[in-house]
PyMOL commands that place a pseudoatom at each C-alpha (Angstrom):
pseudoatom trace, name=CA, resn=MET, resi=1, chain=A, elem=C, hetatm=0, pos=[278.077, 173.403, 71.166]
pseudoatom trace, name=CA, resn=SER, resi=2, chain=A, elem=C, hetatm=0, pos=[278.642, 176.277, 69.163]
pseudoatom trace, name=CA, resn=ILE, resi=3, chain=A, elem=C, hetatm=0, pos=[281.120, 179.183, 70.075]
pseudoatom trace, name=CA, resn=ASP, resi=4, chain=A, elem=C, hetatm=0, pos=[279.712, 181.952, 67.410]
pseudoatom trace, name=CA, resn=PHE, resi=5, chain=A, elem=C, hetatm=0, pos=[280.684, 184.716, 69.571]
pseudoatom trace, name=CA, resn=PHE, resi=6, chain=A, elem=C, hetatm=0, pos=[284.323, 183.800, 70.344]
pseudoatom trace, name=CA, resn=GLY, resi=7, chain=A, elem=C, hetatm=0, pos=[285.357, 185.916, 67.113]
pseudoatom trace, name=CA, resn=GLY, resi=8, chain=A, elem=C, hetatm=0, pos=[283.239, 188.996, 68.280]
pseudoatom trace, name=CA, resn=LYS, resi=9, chain=A, elem=C, hetatm=0, pos=[284.738, 189.234, 71.576]
pseudoatom trace, name=CA, resn=LEU, resi=10, chain=A, elem=C, hetatm=0, pos=[288.172, 188.456, 70.451]
pseudoatom trace, name=CA, resn=LYS, resi=11, chain=A, elem=C, hetatm=0, pos=[287.954, 191.440, 68.157]
pseudoatom trace, name=CA, resn=ALA, resi=12, chain=A, elem=C, hetatm=0, pos=[286.188, 193.675, 70.787]
pseudoatom trace, name=CA, resn=ILE, resi=13, chain=A, elem=C, hetatm=0, pos=[289.213, 192.981, 73.078]
pseudoatom trace, name=CA, resn=ARG, resi=14, chain=A, elem=C, hetatm=0, pos=[291.806, 193.275, 70.493]
pseudoatom trace, name=CA, resn=LYS, resi=15, chain=A, elem=C, hetatm=0, pos=[290.338, 196.854, 69.258]
pseudoatom trace, name=CA, resn=SER, resi=16, chain=A, elem=C, hetatm=0, pos=[290.111, 197.741, 72.880]
pseudoatom trace, name=CA, resn=LYS, resi=17, chain=A, elem=C, hetatm=0, pos=[293.791, 197.421, 73.594]
pseudoatom trace, name=CA, resn=ARG, resi=18, chain=A, elem=C, hetatm=0, pos=[294.407, 199.295, 70.212]
pseudoatom trace, name=CA, resn=LEU, resi=19, chain=A, elem=C, hetatm=0, pos=[296.149, 195.971, 68.181]
pseudoatom trace, name=CA, resn=THR, resi=20, chain=A, elem=C, hetatm=0, pos=[295.836, 195.522, 64.605]
pseudoatom trace, name=CA, resn=GLN, resi=21, chain=A, elem=C, hetatm=0, pos=[295.064, 192.021, 63.319]
pseudoatom trace, name=CA, resn=ARG, resi=22, chain=A, elem=C, hetatm=0, pos=[298.502, 192.197, 61.987]
pseudoatom trace, name=CA, resn=ASP, resi=23, chain=A, elem=C, hetatm=0, pos=[300.164, 193.546, 65.564]
pseudoatom trace, name=CA, resn=LEU, resi=24, chain=A, elem=C, hetatm=0, pos=[298.234, 190.537, 67.331]
pseudoatom trace, name=CA, resn=SER, resi=25, chain=A, elem=C, hetatm=0, pos=[299.266, 187.705, 64.493]
pseudoatom trace, name=CA, resn=ILE, resi=26, chain=A, elem=C, hetatm=0, pos=[303.235, 189.065, 64.812]
pseudoatom trace, name=CA, resn=ARG, resi=27, chain=A, elem=C, hetatm=0, pos=[302.963, 188.590, 68.874]
pseudoatom trace, name=CA, resn=LEU, resi=28, chain=A, elem=C, hetatm=0, pos=[301.490, 185.016, 68.500]
pseudoatom trace, name=CA, resn=ASN, resi=29, chain=A, elem=C, hetatm=0, pos=[303.876, 183.909, 65.632]
pseudoatom trace, name=CA, resn=VAL, resi=30, chain=A, elem=C, hetatm=0, pos=[300.728, 183.048, 63.097]
pseudoatom trace, name=CA, resn=SER, resi=31, chain=A, elem=C, hetatm=0, pos=[299.486, 184.828, 60.206]
pseudoatom trace, name=CA, resn=LYS, resi=32, chain=A, elem=C, hetatm=0, pos=[297.154, 187.911, 59.937]
pseudoatom trace, name=CA, resn=GLY, resi=33, chain=A, elem=C, hetatm=0, pos=[294.423, 185.495, 57.850]
pseudoatom trace, name=CA, resn=THR, resi=34, chain=A, elem=C, hetatm=0, pos=[294.932, 183.363, 61.112]
pseudoatom trace, name=CA, resn=ILE, resi=35, chain=A, elem=C, hetatm=0, pos=[293.445, 186.012, 63.381]
pseudoatom trace, name=CA, resn=SER, resi=36, chain=A, elem=C, hetatm=0, pos=[291.222, 187.230, 60.781]
pseudoatom trace, name=CA, resn=GLY, resi=37, chain=A, elem=C, hetatm=0, pos=[289.672, 183.435, 60.744]
pseudoatom trace, name=CA, resn=TYR, resi=38, chain=A, elem=C, hetatm=0, pos=[289.429, 183.297, 64.175]
pseudoatom trace, name=CA, resn=GLU, resi=39, chain=A, elem=C, hetatm=0, pos=[287.224, 186.583, 64.329]
pseudoatom trace, name=CA, resn=GLN, resi=40, chain=A, elem=C, hetatm=0, pos=[285.071, 185.594, 61.478]
pseudoatom trace, name=CA, resn=GLY, resi=41, chain=A, elem=C, hetatm=0, pos=[284.409, 182.286, 63.410]
pseudoatom trace, name=CA, resn=LEU, resi=42, chain=A, elem=C, hetatm=0, pos=[285.944, 180.219, 60.634]
pseudoatom trace, name=CA, resn=SER, resi=43, chain=A, elem=C, hetatm=0, pos=[288.535, 178.635, 62.965]
pseudoatom trace, name=CA, resn=TYR, resi=44, chain=A, elem=C, hetatm=0, pos=[289.430, 178.403, 66.168]
pseudoatom trace, name=CA, resn=PRO, resi=45, chain=A, elem=C, hetatm=0, pos=[292.823, 178.739, 68.310]
pseudoatom trace, name=CA, resn=SER, resi=46, chain=A, elem=C, hetatm=0, pos=[294.393, 175.693, 69.399]
pseudoatom trace, name=CA, resn=ILE, resi=47, chain=A, elem=C, hetatm=0, pos=[294.828, 175.544, 73.223]
pseudoatom trace, name=CA, resn=GLU, resi=48, chain=A, elem=C, hetatm=0, pos=[298.442, 176.803, 73.491]
pseudoatom trace, name=CA, resn=THR, resi=49, chain=A, elem=C, hetatm=0, pos=[297.365, 179.856, 70.978]
pseudoatom trace, name=CA, resn=LEU, resi=50, chain=A, elem=C, hetatm=0, pos=[294.125, 180.515, 73.239]
pseudoatom trace, name=CA, resn=THR, resi=51, chain=A, elem=C, hetatm=0, pos=[296.591, 180.956, 76.341]
pseudoatom trace, name=CA, resn=LYS, resi=52, chain=A, elem=C, hetatm=0, pos=[298.815, 182.763, 74.656]
pseudoatom trace, name=CA, resn=ILE, resi=53, chain=A, elem=C, hetatm=0, pos=[296.028, 185.407, 73.010]
pseudoatom trace, name=CA, resn=CYS, resi=54, chain=A, elem=C, hetatm=0, pos=[294.735, 185.901, 76.982]
pseudoatom trace, name=CA, resn=ILE, resi=55, chain=A, elem=C, hetatm=0, pos=[297.959, 186.703, 78.171]
pseudoatom trace, name=CA, resn=ILE, resi=56, chain=A, elem=C, hetatm=0, pos=[298.796, 189.469, 75.291]
pseudoatom trace, name=CA, resn=LEU, resi=57, chain=A, elem=C, hetatm=0, pos=[295.216, 190.668, 75.480]
pseudoatom trace, name=CA, resn=ASP, resi=58, chain=A, elem=C, hetatm=0, pos=[294.795, 190.303, 79.401]
pseudoatom trace, name=CA, resn=THR, resi=59, chain=A, elem=C, hetatm=0, pos=[291.848, 188.904, 79.505]
pseudoatom trace, name=CA, resn=SER, resi=60, chain=A, elem=C, hetatm=0, pos=[290.698, 185.180, 80.417]
pseudoatom trace, name=CA, resn=ALA, resi=61, chain=A, elem=C, hetatm=0, pos=[289.498, 182.211, 77.982]
pseudoatom trace, name=CA, resn=ASP, resi=62, chain=A, elem=C, hetatm=0, pos=[286.537, 182.116, 80.291]
pseudoatom trace, name=CA, resn=TYR, resi=63, chain=A, elem=C, hetatm=0, pos=[285.374, 185.245, 78.953]
pseudoatom trace, name=CA, resn=LEU, resi=64, chain=A, elem=C, hetatm=0, pos=[286.231, 184.513, 75.161]
pseudoatom trace, name=CA, resn=LEU, resi=65, chain=A, elem=C, hetatm=0, pos=[284.660, 181.239, 75.296]
pseudoatom trace, name=CA, resn=GLY, resi=66, chain=A, elem=C, hetatm=0, pos=[281.351, 182.395, 76.805]
pseudoatom trace, name=CA, resn=ILE, resi=67, chain=A, elem=C, hetatm=0, pos=[281.850, 180.447, 80.474]
pseudoatom trace, name=CA, resn=SER, resi=68, chain=A, elem=C, hetatm=0, pos=[281.834, 184.270, 82.406]
pseudoatom trace, name=CA, resn=ASP, resi=69, chain=A, elem=C, hetatm=0, pos=[280.410, 187.427, 81.027]
pseudoatom trace, name=CA, resn=ASP, resi=70, chain=A, elem=C, hetatm=0, pos=[282.940, 188.915, 83.406]
pseudoatom trace, name=CA, resn=LEU, resi=71, chain=A, elem=C, hetatm=0, pos=[285.506, 191.434, 81.566]
pseudoatom trace, name=CA, resn=PRO, resi=72, chain=A, elem=C, hetatm=0, pos=[288.572, 190.225, 83.218]
pseudoatom trace, name=CA, resn=PHE, resi=73, chain=A, elem=C, hetatm=0, pos=[290.522, 193.665, 82.616]
pseudoatom trace, name=CA, resn=LYS, resi=74, chain=A, elem=C, hetatm=0, pos=[290.134, 197.253, 83.165]
pseudoatom trace, name=CA, resn=MET, resi=75, chain=A, elem=C, hetatm=0, pos=[289.831, 200.533, 80.213]
pseudoatom trace, name=CA, resn=GLY, resi=76, chain=A, elem=C, hetatm=0, pos=[290.700, 203.710, 81.633]
pseudoatom trace, name=CA, resn=GLY, resi=77, chain=A, elem=C, hetatm=0, pos=[288.723, 203.234, 84.948]
pseudoatom trace, name=CA, resn=LEU, resi=78, chain=A, elem=C, hetatm=0, pos=[285.183, 202.408, 83.315]
pseudoatom trace, name=CA, resn=THR, resi=79, chain=A, elem=C, hetatm=0, pos=[282.716, 200.714, 85.398]
pseudoatom trace, name=CA, resn=ASP, resi=80, chain=A, elem=C, hetatm=0, pos=[281.975, 196.964, 84.162]
pseudoatom trace, name=CA, resn=GLU, resi=81, chain=A, elem=C, hetatm=0, pos=[278.495, 198.330, 82.752]
pseudoatom trace, name=CA, resn=GLN, resi=82, chain=A, elem=C, hetatm=0, pos=[280.089, 200.986, 80.887]
pseudoatom trace, name=CA, resn=MET, resi=83, chain=A, elem=C, hetatm=0, pos=[282.946, 198.721, 79.518]
pseudoatom trace, name=CA, resn=GLU, resi=84, chain=A, elem=C, hetatm=0, pos=[280.158, 196.277, 78.556]
pseudoatom trace, name=CA, resn=SER, resi=85, chain=A, elem=C, hetatm=0, pos=[278.481, 198.965, 76.302]
pseudoatom trace, name=CA, resn=ILE, resi=86, chain=A, elem=C, hetatm=0, pos=[281.814, 199.367, 74.647]
pseudoatom trace, name=CA, resn=LEU, resi=87, chain=A, elem=C, hetatm=0, pos=[282.370, 196.204, 73.661]
pseudoatom trace, name=CA, resn=GLN, resi=88, chain=A, elem=C, hetatm=0, pos=[278.796, 195.762, 72.561]
pseudoatom trace, name=CA, resn=PHE, resi=89, chain=A, elem=C, hetatm=0, pos=[278.758, 198.990, 70.599]
pseudoatom trace, name=CA, resn=VAL, resi=90, chain=A, elem=C, hetatm=0, pos=[282.360, 197.920, 69.003]
pseudoatom trace, name=CA, resn=SER, resi=91, chain=A, elem=C, hetatm=0, pos=[280.401, 194.406, 68.000]
pseudoatom trace, name=CA, resn=LEU, resi=92, chain=A, elem=C, hetatm=0, pos=[277.654, 196.521, 66.526]
pseudoatom trace, name=CA, resn=ILE, resi=93, chain=A, elem=C, hetatm=0, pos=[279.631, 198.602, 64.581]
pseudoatom trace, name=CA, resn=GLU, resi=94, chain=A, elem=C, hetatm=0, pos=[281.630, 196.028, 63.103]
pseudoatom trace, name=CA, resn=ARG, resi=95, chain=A, elem=C, hetatm=0, pos=[278.565, 193.751, 62.164]
pseudoatom trace, name=CA, resn=ALA, resi=96, chain=A, elem=C, hetatm=0, pos=[276.726, 196.682, 60.886]
pseudoatom trace, name=CA, resn=ASN, resi=97, chain=A, elem=C, hetatm=0, pos=[279.878, 197.185, 58.728]
pseudoatom trace, name=CA, resn=LYS, resi=98, chain=A, elem=C, hetatm=0, pos=[280.095, 193.620, 57.391]
pseudoatom trace, name=CA, resn=VAL, resi=99, chain=A, elem=C, hetatm=0, pos=[276.072, 194.336, 56.313]
pseudoatom trace, name=CA, resn=THR, resi=100, chain=A, elem=C, hetatm=0, pos=[276.977, 197.371, 53.891]
pseudoatom trace, name=CA, resn=THR, resi=101, chain=A, elem=C, hetatm=0, pos=[279.886, 196.113, 52.218]
pseudoatom trace, name=CA, resn=LYS, resi=102, chain=A, elem=C, hetatm=0, pos=[278.016, 192.777, 50.921]
for i in range(1, 102): cmd.bond("trace and resi %d" % i, "trace and resi %d" % (i + 1))
show_as sticks, trace
zoom trace
């Protein structure tokens, strides 16, 4: 079973909360490189760290792990469809940036 989407979802939610990788790493007491690894799909957090991520980002493990597509948080009164569109757009921009920087 692959969870390639975990990193993209984590990154999009982190950015929607206006947190840098460094901000999140400090709150989790891990290195910035660890957060980068999670977002690139190079590594995955322990259950304990995943729980902390969910608390800090006010999201669910079900969403991050792909068990549910329901976004468990609200961004400025946007509808679920608008939030999903924004997160998909952020993900597309990130992928496009990776392609252009390679």
